[in-house]
VOBA-1610 file (N, C-alpha, C; in pm, whole numbers, padded with zeros to 5 digits, always signed):
BEGIN
Unk-01208-02139+00263Unk-01147-02005+00321Unk-01182-01872+00244Unk-01205-01823+00316Unk-01273-01643+00260Unk-01134-01594+00228Unk-01121-01490+00122Unk-00993-01421+00057Unk-00985-01332+00143Unk-01111-01237+00204Unk-01074-01172+00254Unk-01126-01154+00410Unk-00987-01219+00501Unk-01074-01264+00623Unk-01134-01197+00734Unk-01244-01233+00774Unk-01334-01161+00858Unk-01246-01084+01023Unk-01157-01202+01035Unk-01077-01087+01139Unk-00941-01172+01121Unk-00854-01115+01207Unk-00678-01131+01190Unk-00627-01308+01235Unk-00563-01291+01073Unk-00536-01476+01056Unk-00440-01470+01133Unk-00428-01611+01209Unk-00331-01631+01303Unk-00139-01630+01233Unk-00063-01559+01296Unk+00075-01638+01264Unk+00145-01715+01397Unk+00228-01784+01336Unk+00218-01885+01415Unk+00372-01858+01462Unk+00399-01906+01602Unk+00551-01804+01615Unk+00649-01939+01566Unk+00774-01933+01564Unk+00874-02014+01486Unk+00947-02112+01613Unk+00921-02206+01626Unk+00957-02250+01755Unk+01095-02415+01730Unk+01101-02413+01590Unk+01209-02513+01574Unk+01333-02527+01605Unk+01378-02425+01692Unk+01502-02390+01749Unk+01611-02385+01599Unk+01615-02312+01476Unk+01684-02340+01404Unk+01722-02187+01367Unk+01867-02168+01304Unk+01890-02062+01300Unk+01795-01940+01268Unk+01740-01882+01289Unk+01657-01744+01240Unk+01759-01599+01226Unk+01739-01584+01056Unk+01867-01447+00979Unk+01740-01333+01054Unk+01807-01192+01068Unk+01741-01113+01129Unk+01641-01038+01030Unk+01666-01043+00904Unk+01554-00998+00805Unk+01524-01123+00729Unk+01375-01085+00691Unk+01279-01178+00637Unk+01221-01057+00514Unk+01302-01067+00404Unk+01234-00958+00304Unk+01144-01031+00206Unk+01038-01049+00241Unk+00904-01138+00128Unk+00873-01083+00071Unk+00861-01082-00051Unk+00813-01014-00185Unk+00647-01121-00239Unk+00553-01065-00194Unk+00452-01107-00251Unk+00409-01069-00396Unk+00383-01145-00472Unk+00423-01124-00630Unk+00254-01181-00713Unk+00175-01117-00804Unk+00062-01171-00856Unk+00068-01074-00977Unk+00156-01124-01123Unk+00101-01071-01195Unk+00153-00914-01248Unk+00283-00946-01175Unk+00391-00824-01187Unk+00526-00820-01281Unk+00482-00923-01282Unk+00669-00960-01382Unk+00729-00862-01434Unk+00651-00755-01524Unk+00735-00683-01605Unk+00843-00575-01483Unk+00762-00560-01350Unk+00842-00497-01263Unk+00940-00588-01136Unk+00901-00690-01119Unk+00963-00812-01053Unk+01091-00779-01026Unk+01160-00796-01184Unk+01332-00771-01181Unk+01391-00664-01094Unk+01304-00550-01118Unk+01360-00396-01048Unk+01373-00451-00874Unk+01222-00499-00858Unk+01212-00498-00736Unk+01330-00625-00628Unk+01324-00722-00754Unk+01447-00830-00708Unk+01609-00752-00660Unk+01597-00729-00779Unk+01746-00620-00761Unk+01819-00513-00686Unk+01673-00440-00638Unk+01668-00313-00539Unk+01722-00376-00413Unk+01674-00513-00380Unk+01707-00629-00221Unk+01822-00685-00249Unk+01842-00709-00381Unk+02002-00771-00357Unk+02104-00709-00376Unk+02103-00563-00422Unk+02199-00447-00415Unk+02229-00427-00289Unk+02156-00462-00164Unk+02162-00456-00017Unk+02215-00559+00025Unk+02214-00685-00027Unk+02227-00845+00034Unk+02302-00830+00142Unk+02234-00872+00275Unk+02368-00894+00375Unk+02364-01055+00429Unk+02345-01101+00288Unk+02385-01283+00310Unk+02287-01325+00391Unk+02276-01468+00322Unk+02186-01570+00364Unk+02162-01550+00531Unk+02303-01580+00602Unk+02245-01569+00718Unk+02209-01437+00850Unk+02207-01339+00708Unk+02103-01233+00807Unk+02021-01168+00712Unk+01991-01251+00605Unk+01881-01187+00546Unk+01778-01330+00452Unk+01683-01321+00477Unk+01599-01419+00389Unk+01545-01340+00251Unk+01511-01392+00147Unk+01435-01318+00031Unk+01386-01410-00040Unk+01232-01380-00071Unk+01177-01537-00069Unk+01044-01405-00170Unk+01042-01479-00279Unk+00897-01409-00381Unk+00779-01552-00331Unk+00667-01477-00326Unk+00555-01534-00288Unk+00461-01566-00395Unk+00465-01612-00505Unk+00398-01603-00622Unk+00239-01648-00574Unk+00148-01568-00615Unk-00026-01590-00600Unk-00057-01676-00722Unk+00008-01757-00787Unk-00054-01812-00921Unk-00081-01715-01023Unk+00060-01636-01054Unk+00076-01532-01175Unk+00041-01602-01290Unk-00009-01558-01381Unk-00031-01616-01502Unk+00010-01552-01655Unk+00103-01406-01604Unk+00154-01308-01695Unk+00310-01406-01745Unk+00350-01453-01658Unk+00485-01543-01686Unk+00527-01623-01620Unk+00636-01697-01640Unk+00699-01795-01569Unk+00787-01742-01431Unk+00721-01712-01351Unk+00749-01628-01187Unk+00875-01707-01158Unk+00871-01835-01142Unk+00979-01932-01076Unk+01141-01909-01152Unk+01067-01916-01301Unk+01162-01872-01393Unk+01235-01776-01407Unk+01162-01655-01375Unk+01226-01487-01376Unk+01341-01495-01230Unk+01250-01523-01143Unk+01322-01596-00999Unk+01433-01640-00982Unk+01478-01735-01081Unk+01607-01810-01065Unk+01706-01753-01112Unk+01650-01686-01249Unk+01735-01625-01340Unk+01809-01490-01287Unk+01715-01424-01205Unk+01763-01287-01138Unk+01811-01344-01008Unk+01732-01396-00915Unk+01819-01441-00792Unk+01941-01534-00825Unk+01994-01624-00907Unk+02077-01718-00925Unk+02112-01746-00796Unk+01987-01848-00736Unk+01961-01947-00639Unk+01980-01887-00487Unk+02020-01758-00496Unk+01993-01661-00344Unk+01811-01634-00354Unk+01781-01601-00399Unk+01598-01573-00374Unk+01564-01697-00395Unk+01457-01727-00314Unk+01362-01851-00243Unk+01243-01819-00344Unk+01154-01943-00418Unk+01035-01905-00498Unk+00931-02000-00436Unk+00813-01926-00384Unk+00742-02056-00327Unk+00568-02011-00427Unk+00552-02078-00473Unk+00427-02056-00537Unk+00288-02135-00485Unk+00166-02054-00464Unk+00068-02092-00382Unk-00009-02206-00474Unk-00050-02282-00427Unk-00137-02396-00513Unk-00263-02345-00583Unk-00304-02249-00536Unk-00424-02158-00634Unk-00451-02001-00575Unk-00502-01945-00680Unk-00482-01831-00630Unk-00574-01759-00510Unk-00518-01709-00415Unk-00581-01693-00289Unk-00647-01512-00236Unk-00606-01450-00376Unk-00603-01315-00303Unk-00497-01242-00233Unk-00534-01129-00241Unk-00347-01039-00175Unk-00338-01079-00067Unk-00478-01081+00029Unk-00478-01066+00211Unk-00396-01192+00222Unk-00447-01307+00203Unk-00419-01485+00169Unk-00271-01483+00122Unk-00208-01404+00079Unk-00071-01443-00007Unk+00026-01370+00082Unk-00020-01221+00151Unk+00033-01153+00286Unk+00060-01203+00394Unk-00048-01337+00418Unk-00076-01419+00504Unk+00038-01527+00522Unk+00054-01564+00383Unk+00162-01653+00379Unk+00285-01621+00399Unk+00308-01475+00289Unk+00473-01455+00327Unk+00493-01422+00469Unk+00412-01360+00593Unk+00449-01372+00714Unk+00459-01484+00756Unk+00373-01608+00689Unk+00392-01739+00809Unk+00547-01823+00816Unk+00587-01763+00610Unk+00692-01842+00562Unk+00803-01781+00637Unk+00809-01632+00695Unk+00928-01563+00729Unk+00965-01620+00830Unk+01125-01597+00831Unk+01189-01661+00950Unk+01266-01561+01016Unk+01267-01453+00964Unk+01337-01301+01033Unk+01286-01240+01130Unk+01379-01193+01216Unk+01318-01097+01341Unk+01226-00978+01291Unk+01313-00920+01142Unk+01189-00825+01079Unk+01133-00840+00954Unk+01054-00832+00939Unk+00956-00840+00823Unk+00944-00729+00741Unk+01002-00750+00635Unk+00952-00643+00512Unk+00867-00715+00395Unk+00771-00666+00373Unk+00674-00723+00279Unk+00699-00586+00184Unk+00745-00619+00039Unk+00776-00526-00029Unk+00720-00622-00161Unk+00600-00568-00173Unk+00512-00588-00329Unk+00609-00555-00459Unk+00584-00718-00535Unk+00647-00705-00640Unk+00658-00630-00774Unk+00593-00504-00745Unk+00632-00377-00816Unk+00651-00245-00743Unk+00702-00264-00613Unk+00749-00186-00556Unk+00883-00198-00524Unk+01000-00096-00521Unk+01165-00089-00478Unk+01182-00042-00342Unk+01302-00056-00331Unk+01329+00037-00211Unk+01479+00073-00263Unk+01568+00177-00195Unk+01686+00252-00253Unk+01786+00179-00136Unk+01911+00186-00179Unk+02040+00117-00128Unk+01990+00209+00010Unk+02048+00142+00116Unk+02017+00206+00270Unk+01920+00183+00356Unk+01830+00117+00303Unk+01690+00098+00328Unk+01714-00007+00508Unk+01799-00114+00407Unk+01739-00200+00564Unk+01825-00179+00644Unk+01996-00066+00609Unk+02090-00058+00715Unk+01982+00078+00823Unk+01965+00141+00732Unk+01834+00272+00817Unk+01746+00217+00937Unk+01651+00102+00882Unk+01569+00034+00982Unk+01626-00033+01070Unk+01745-00084+01026Unk+01866-00207+01141Unk+01903-00086+01248Unk+01894+00068+01205Unk+01964+00136+01302Unk+01855+00205+01416Unk+01746+00222+01341Unk+01632+00278+01430Unk+01584+00164+01480Unk+01563+00084+01449Unk+01530-00052+01557Unk+01597-00071+01717Unk+01726-00060+01669Unk+01850-00054+01797Unk+01857+00063+01847Unk+01801+00214+01779Unk+01808+00336+01877Unk+01668+00292+01956Unk+01591+00247+01897Unk+01462+00212+01998Unk+01402+00127+01980Unk+01433+00025+02036Unk+01421-00129+02083Unk+01250-00134+02107Unk+01194-00054+02138Unk+01054-00065+02213Unk+00927-00078+02089Unk+01027-00015+01962Unk+00926+00008+01882Unk+00872-00097+01844Unk+00746-00134+01783Unk+00715-00259+01709Unk+00753-00252+01549Unk+00724-00138+01504Unk+00758-00104+01322Unk+00825-00008+01311Unk+00875+00037+01195Unk+00945+00136+01159Unk+00949+00150+01028Unk+00965+00297+00991Unk+00913+00341+00859Unk+01025+00419+00790Unk+01054+00458+00699Unk+01097+00568+00622Unk+01006+00620+00520Unk+01052+00798+00501Unk+00960+00850+00361Unk+00942+00753+00240Unk+00888+00776+00140Unk+00928+00710+00043Unk+00891+00780-00086Unk+00902+00778-00190Unk+00885+00823-00344Unk+00770+00752-00421Unk+00656+00798-00471Unk+00542+00774-00570Unk+00654+00747-00713Unk+00639+00696-00750Unk+00670+00648-00901Unk+00564+00602-01031Unk+00608+00656-01133Unk+00527+00631-01228Unk+00575+00465-01233Unk+00485+00415-01363Unk+00478+00290-01411Unk+00643+00265-01495Unk+00683+00332-01503Unk+00828+00338-01587Unk+00929+00385-01470Unk+00883+00384-01379Unk+01014+00396-01244Unk+01052+00549-01234Unk+00960+00663-01297Unk+01030+00772-01275Unk+00949+00846-01169Unk+01025+00952-01102Unk+00956+01043-00983Unk+00855+01080-00986Unk+00696+01069-00945Unk+00564+01138-00942Unk+00582+01243-00857Unk+00591+01173-00734Unk+00604+01290-00599Unk+00668+01214-00509Unk+00641+01297-00395Unk+00730+01250-00260Unk+00644+01244-00106Unk+00597+01142-00045Unk+00527+01143+00068Unk+00589+01287+00143Unk+00490+01299+00242Unk+00521+01391+00375Unk+00621+01377+00488Unk+00708+01479+00514Unk+00779+01437+00597Unk+00737+01401+00752Unk+00742+01311+00852Unk+00631+01321+00936Unk+00725+01375+01074Unk+00890+01408+01078Unk+00961+01442+01159Unk+01066+01462+01083Unk+01193+01542+01141Unk+01294+01571+01123Unk+01444+01495+01133Unk+01383+01425+01229Unk+01525+01330+01270Unk+01444+01201+01317Unk+01556+01119+01309Unk+01487+00930+01368Unk+01444+00985+01491Unk+01312+00865+01497Unk+01216+00923+01621Unk+01166+00819+01652Unk+01071+00817+01744Unk+00933+00737+01779Unk+00829+00829+01787Unk+00749+00826+01665Unk+00636+00920+01654Unk+00537+00991+01758Unk+00510+01051+01784Unk+00394+01098+01878Unk+00291+01089+01831Unk+00168+01033+01930Unk+00031+01030+01881Unk+00013+01001+01744Unk+00099+00861+01715Unk+00066+00834+01551Unk-00075+00780+01545Unk-00094+00712+01633Unk-00225+00585+01642Unk-00343+00749+01594Unk-00338+00861+01629Unk-00421+00948+01606Unk-00422+01021+01472Unk-00278+01055+01430Unk-00262+01077+01314Unk-00302+00981+01206Unk-00270+00871+01235Unk-00316+00723+01119Unk-00477+00770+01154Unk-00506+00731+01242Unk-00670+00811+01226Unk-00734+00889+01146Unk-00642+01013+01118Unk-00725+01101+01064Unk-00698+01072+00898Unk-00637+01033+00903Unk-00527+00982+00706Unk-00437+00896+00690Unk-00490+00822+00586Unk-00400+00693+00569Unk-00234+00762+00539Unk-00108+00729+00605Unk+00042+00795+00568Unk+00110+00715+00551Unk+00078+00579+00515Unk+00198+00484+00540Unk+00176+00404+00403Unk+00282+00349+00321Unk+00319+00281+00199Unk+00382+00110+00278Unk+00333+00018+00218Unk+00403-00114+00228Unk+00544-00105+00240Unk+00564-00047+00107Unk+00729-00032+00080Unk+00820+00043+00141Unk+00774+00108+00233Unk+00815+00176+00321Unk+00873+00095+00469Unk+00768+00024+00506Unk+00780+00017+00650Unk+00811-00188+00710Unk+00886-00121+00790Unk+00902-00309+00821Unk+00827-00350+00968Unk+00815-00492+00998Unk+00716-00499+01132Unk+00826-00613+01223Unk+00813-00605+01301Unk+00888-00669+01421Unk+00795-00864+01410Unk+00850-00988+01329Unk+00723-01066+01385Unk+00674-01116+01468Unk+00738-01087+01599Unk+00657-01076+01745Unk+00543-00987+01733Unk+00525-00876+01657Unk+00439-00784+01644Unk+00285-00900+01580Unk+00383-00929+01437Unk+00247-00991+01406Unk+00206-01097+01489Unk+00288-01197+01550Unk+00244-01327+01601Unk+00140-01299+01719Unk+00170-01138+01738Unk+00075-01091+01873Unk-00091-01055+01809Unk-00071-00997+01681Unk-00182-00874+01672Unk-00225-00997+01555Unk-00170-01066+01463Unk-00208-01167+01335Unk-00219-01059+01173Unk-00252-01132+01103Unk-00193-01077+00967Unk-00291-00991+00945Unk-00345-00913+00814Unk-00446-00836+00728Unk-00553-00890+00705Unk-00668-00822+00757Unk-00815-00863+00722Unk-00874-00744+00671Unk-01036-00784+00692Unk-01136-00684+00665Unk-01162-00633+00484Unk-01081-00594+00438Unk-01103-00510+00338Unk-01000-00549+00238Unk-01043-00545+00069Unk-00946-00579+00007Unk-00823-00437-00037Unk-00906-00321-00024Unk-00841-00193+00002Unk-00828-00136+00097Unk-00712-00095+00134Unk-00668-00027+00286Unk-00674-00096+00402Unk-00664-00218+00387Unk-00617-00332+00473Unk-00501-00298+00544Unk-00389-00254+00463Unk-00262-00204+00549Unk-00314-00078+00597Unk-00401-00032+00579Unk-00421+00146+00660Unk-00469+00108+00841Unk-00518+00026+00821Unk-00630-00088+00952Unk-00478-00135+01025Unk-00358-00207+00968Unk-00305-00285+00996Unk-00196-00196+01080Unk-00140-00082+00977Unk-00074+00022+01096Unk-00120+00097+01184Unk-00231+00118+01212Unk-00289+00118+01285Unk-00337+00067+01447Unk-00346-00081+01373Unk-00366-00219+01470Unk-00248-00165+01579Unk-00119-00184+01462Unk+00026-00197+01554Unk+00042-00048+01653Unk-00018+00108+01608Unk+00027+00187+01677Unk-00069+00160+01752Unk-00193+00135+01798Unk-00283+00073+01908Unk-00174+00037+02075Unk-00086-00046+02020Unk-00027-00144+02088Unk+00161-00135+02124Unk+00214-00081+02005Unk+00343-00069+02007Unk+00326+00067+01960Unk+00518+00122+01987Unk+00534+00258+01933Unk+00612+00243+01802Unk+00549+00317+01693Unk+00640+00310+01594Unk+00766+00428+01530Unk+00857+00371+01494Unk+01022+00450+01458Unk+00974+00504+01312Unk+01054+00619+01332Unk+01069+00680+01189Unk+01197+00751+01139Unk+01229+00662+00994Unk+01371+00762+00982Unk+01315+00863+00878Unk+01366+00956+00822Unk+01320+01095+00757Unk+01415+01047+00644Unk+01409+00915+00526Unk+01515+00946+00425Unk+01385+00907+00322Unk+01405+00985+00231Unk+01355+00841+00110Unk+01402+00773+00044Unk+01376+00642+00122Unk+01453+00500+00092Unk+01350+00387+00017Unk+01234+00423+00020Unk+01159+00291-00020Unk+01121+00397-00165Unk+01014+00269-00247Unk+00959+00393-00400Unk+00798+00287-00386Unk+00687+00321-00436Unk+00570+00293-00435Unk+00539+00354-00561Unk+00511+00224-00653Unk+00457+00250-00822Unk+00317+00234-00811Unk+00313+00334-00922Unk+00158+00387-00951Unk+00158+00321-01070Unk+00075+00229-01099Unk+00059+00205-01199Unk-00126+00062-01218Unk-00140+00111-01366Unk-00299+00079-01406Unk-00345-00083-01347Unk-00280-00154-01346Unk-00253-00325-01312Unk-00273-00314-01180Unk-00217-00232-01037Unk-00217-00220-00871Unk-00305-00254-00863Unk-00372-00294-00716Unk-00500-00337-00673Unk-00536-00213-00646Unk-00468-00081-00589Unk-00509+00045-00583Unk-00621+00136-00675Unk-00548+00075-00856Unk-00556+00155-00972Unk-00736+00068-01006Unk-00717-00090-00973Unk-00871-00121-00998Unk-00968-00111-00931Unk-00953-00082-00776Unk-01077-00071-00720Unk-01114+00113-00729Unk-00992+00186-00757Unk-01067+00298-00830Unk-01165+00313-00943Unk-01131+00200-01020Unk-01258+00163-01136Unk-01431+00148-01087Unk-01447+00089-01013Unk-01560+00033-00962Unk-01604+00114-00844Unk-01533+00171-00764Unk-01537+00255-00678Unk-01541+00163-00512Unk-01450+00031-00519Unk-01471-00036-00426Unk-01376+00009-00330Unk-01307+00100-00336Unk-01193+00196-00276Unk-01254+00254-00166Unk-01364+00335-00164Unk-01449+00401-00148Unk-01515+00291-00004Unk-01607+00191-00073Unk-01653+00104+00054Unk-01570+00068+00135Unk-01438-00018+00076Unk-01352-00055+00187Unk-01288+00050+00280Unk-01253+00164+00231Unk-01201+00233+00364Unk-01294+00282+00457Unk-01423+00321+00408Unk-01552+00322+00500Unk-01522+00221+00600Unk-01500+00110+00584Unk-01506-00038+00701Unk-01358+00011+00758Unk-01241+00038+00693Unk-01140+00046+00720Unk-01168+00157+00816Unk-01189+00289+00811Unk-01197+00399+00933Unk-01267+00377+01018Unk-01420+00269+00994Unk-01494+00286+01110Unk-01409+00186+01225Unk-01330+00056+01148Unk-01224-00017+01253Unk-01135+00086+01350Unk-01055+00146+01237Unk-00950+00229+01343Unk-01017+00303+01427Unk-01105+00373+01412Unk-01216+00492+01513Unk-01184+00422+01623Unk-01272+00289+01646Unk-01254+00178+01706Unk-01146+00171+01788Unk-01023+00163+01788Unk-00915+00173+01876Unk-00903+00261+01952Unk-00959+00369+01908Unk-00901+00518+01969Unk-00976+00527+02157Unk-01000+00618+02233Unk-01084+00583+02320Unk-01216+00625+02324Unk-01299+00630+02323Unk-01435+00642+02332Unk-01530+00802+02334Unk-01447+00884+02396Unk-01459+01038+02416Unk-01415+01075+02279Unk-01347+01042+02250Unk-01262+01080+02119Unk-01320+01001+01941Unk-01394+00923+01991Unk-01445+00828+01882Unk-01521+00950+01757Unk-01625+00983+01812Unk-01726+01058+01722Unk-01662+01201+01628Unk-01586+01240+01732Unk-01533+01367+01683Unk-01403+01298+01546Unk-01333+01209+01551Unk-01222+01163+01460Unk-01272+01094+01364Unk-01390+01070+01361Unk-01502+00985+01259Unk-01529+01105+01124Unk-01545+01223+01227Unk-01575+01280+01132Unk-01461+01342+01035Unk-01350+01399+01117Unk-01262+01430+01063Unk-01178+01286+00943Unk-01187+01198+00996Unk-01117+01118+00886Unk-01162+01077+00801Unk-01336+01072+00798Unk-01425+01062+00677Unk-01388+01231+00570Unk-01438+01303+00628Unk-01377+01473+00547Unk-01239+01468+00513Unk-01116+01411+00558Unk-00969+01402+00496Unk-00984+01312+00435Unk-01072+01155+00425Unk-00992+01128+00303Unk-01124+01116+00198Unk-01217+01207+00191Unk-01338+01213+00089Unk-01255+01360+00036Unk-01197+01443+00072Unk-01113+01542+00012Unk-01017+01469-00064Unk-00933+01377-00022Unk-00804+01324-00022Unk-00833+01205-00222Unk-00946+01138-00178Unk-01014+01098-00292Unk-01080+01149-00425Unk-01115+01333-00390Unk-01181+01389-00497Unk-01051+01440-00570Unk-00909+01459-00484Unk-00838+01495-00568Unk-00793+01392-00677Unk-00743+01272-00593Unk-00744+01159-00707Unk-00798+01130-00789Unk-00946+01137-00787Unk-01054+01099-00868Unk-01012+01209-00961Unk-00984+01364-00974Unk-00975+01470-01114Unk-00815+01425-01182Unk-00754+01407-01045Unk-00600+01334-01092Unk-00592+01235-01246Unk-00704+01126-01185Unk-00699+01025-01291Unk-00766+00995-01388Unk-00911+01128-01360Unk-00972+01150-01523Unk-00842+01192-01598Unk-00748+01305-01611Unk-00664+01378-01682Unk-00561+01212-01750Unk-00563+01120-01647Unk-00468+01015-01691Unk-00494+00930-01773Unk-00680+00863-01723Unk-00718+00754-01794Unk-00858+00812-01871Unk-00873+00922-01853Unk-01042+01004-01924Unk-01135+00866-01924Unk-01149+00821-01812Unk-01243+00715-01797Unk-01383+00781-01677Unk-01460+00780-01797Unk-01599+00872-01724Unk-01680+00763-01592Unk-01668+00616-01624Unk-01767+00507-01554Unk-01627+00550-01416Unk-01546+00547-01432Unk-01473+00580-01286Unk-01526+00660-01205Unk-01492+00751-01276Unk-01556+00925-01200Unk-01667+00906-01143Unk-01769+00860-01291Unk-01921+00828-01153Unk-01889+00743-01041Unk-01853+00663-01036Unk-01856+00543-00963Unk-01765+00618-00820Unk-01658+00685-00863Unk-01612+00788-00739Unk-01687+00859-00641Unk-01726+00923-00733Unk-01861+01069-00688Unk-01931+01001-00630Unk-02002+00879-00678Unk-02140+00838-00619Unk-02135+00769-00509Unk-01982+00708-00461Unk-01964+00677-00341Unk-01906+00768-00238Unk-01855+00870-00285Unk-01797+00995-00193Unk-01934+01014-00167Unk-02068+01056-00202Unk-02125+01175-00159Unk-02234+01064-00044Unk-02136+00940-00033Unk-02286+00826+00043Unk-02202+00829+00166Unk-02069+00869+00155Unk-01936+00872+00287Unk-01969+01028+00363Unk-01923+01143+00283Unk-01938+01320+00359Unk-01990+01357+00261Unk-02026+01469+00336Unk-02090+01601+00193Unk-02041+01658+00296Unk-02016+01838+00231Unk-01980+01989+00310Unk-01972+02045+00146Unk-01968+02176+00221Unk-01985+02255+00102Unk-01864+02207+00020Unk-01741+02223+00018Unk-01657+02222-00026Unk-01628+02073-00112Unk-01713+01931-00095Unk-01721+01820-00148Unk-01808+01904-00302Unk-01933+01935-00245Unk-02003+01961-00332Unk-01953+02084-00457Unk-01877+02144-00402Unk-01815+02259-00494Unk-01685+02156-00580Unk-01602+02024-00551Unk-01510+01998-00581Unk-01606+01876-00663Unk-01671+01833-00662Unk-01746+01770-00736Unk-01817+01805-00872Unk-01852+01940-00824Unk-01884+02020-00962Unk-01759+02070-01109Unk-01694+02111-01026Unk-01549+02096-01079Unk-01515+01979-01139Unk-01491+01892-01097Unk-01490+01760-01142Unk-01560+01741-01268Unk-01677+01732-01265Unk-01802+01713-01339Unk-01771+01810-01471Unk-01721+01911-01458Unk-01729+02048-01560Unk-01632+01995-01635Unk-01489+01923-01591Unk-01388+01911-01662Unk-01417+01794-01762Unk-01509+01679-01686Unk-01536+01527-01760Unk-01639+01578-01884Unk-01709+01662-01904Unk-01846+01719-01946Unk-01797+01819-02077Unk-01669+01897-01997Unk-01638+02012-02107Unk-01578+01915-02204Unk-01469+01804-02177Unk-01434+01767-02254Unk-01497+01694-02398Unk-01606+01615-02336Unk-01711+01525-02445Unk-01751+01651-02496Unk-01741+01763-02470Unk-01828+01913-02539Unk-01733+01892-02659Unk-01611+01900-02607Unk-01497+01995-02730Unk-01482+01881-02825Unk-01484+01745-02780Unk-01503+01675-02927Unk-01607+01607-02944Unk-01748+01636-02933Unk-01837+01671-03007Unk-01833+01751-03110Unk-01783+01903-03056Unk-01778+01976-03154Unk-01691+01975-03279Unk-01584+01885-03221Unk-01446+01890-03344Unk-01544+01822-03443Unk-01619+01700-03374Unk-01639+01582-03508Unk-01770+01665-03581Unk-01881+01758-03503Unk-01968+01823-03607Unk-01885+01937-03690Unk-01796+02008-03630Unk-01719+02114-03761Unk-01680+02004-03845Unk-01554+01892-03832Unk-01508+01847-03912Unk-01643+01779-04008Unk-01722+01734-04000Unk-01853+01675-04101Unk-01861+01812-04174Unk-01924+01945-04144Unk-01911+02030-04169Unk-01869+02108-04284Unk-01721+02054-04267Unk-01589+02088-04383Unk-01530+02261-04279Unk-01589+02264-04165Unk-01586+02402-04115Unk-01451+02391-04065Unk-01455+02255-04021Unk-01308+02243-03924Unk-01188+02259-03975Unk-01081+02331-03977Unk-00923+02337-04047Unk-00834+02261-04016
//
């Protein structure tokens, strides 16, 4: 079985006739135990009770701690635990989460993210207001590894609504995070689970949903996406794999649009993505000062899209990278000659 499925894995409908809760909060986890406590607590503070809410951690064979023991200690019997027989990778773990869910609404909350109080009631209300929606999401905060606010997502509207032209907006740029969105189980049953790429698979999924269903939105910052060095996102930046994966994803999403719009939108999507990645590359340089990361990003970016702005931005990034090296070398020389005070 491929770790990265080549087509959307099937999600089987529930046919046993037993009670189904309204919610399934499924928490995929892999070596994120230092954050898992906060993740589970953020859900438990909004617990609607076992009749209405399934809460389960699905562990992809973590090696950083005894996750089952941690879940039992925090959840005190309220949070279920399932461990894969072997490490299957993030996409297969998400598939397991969805297939193990029993609720009508599925929230895939990664084991390093959090939700704020009011998230589940807000999503429930917007689904009730717009029953035709296949998915619903809120605005979200980006938080640092220590949980401190870094920045906030863009507001998509000023009031709860069904988003207009959402597929086109997604085709232009990735605009969502797992922590913020809830999807009806029947939608996954029809469309399947995540596939195609290790990074950016969620972007494709939200676009696939938008092709066939309305997406509802709540303009409140009720989810928290954590940025840290052990995340899938961060690791993919080091090798440039994020650029390669996103090229697959962009090409796939564009195919969901009418034929007459595809060529134009592909160029727009590549440009927006490359501009975004250039900004991210410079930001990450100041955080970790990793030359290899910068070179891998630039090499793959230039293979995806080039214009005058890209060339100018690349020059600025390289100037920062090499001026830092120059300053360090100069200090070493000065110290050796006893000129440096």
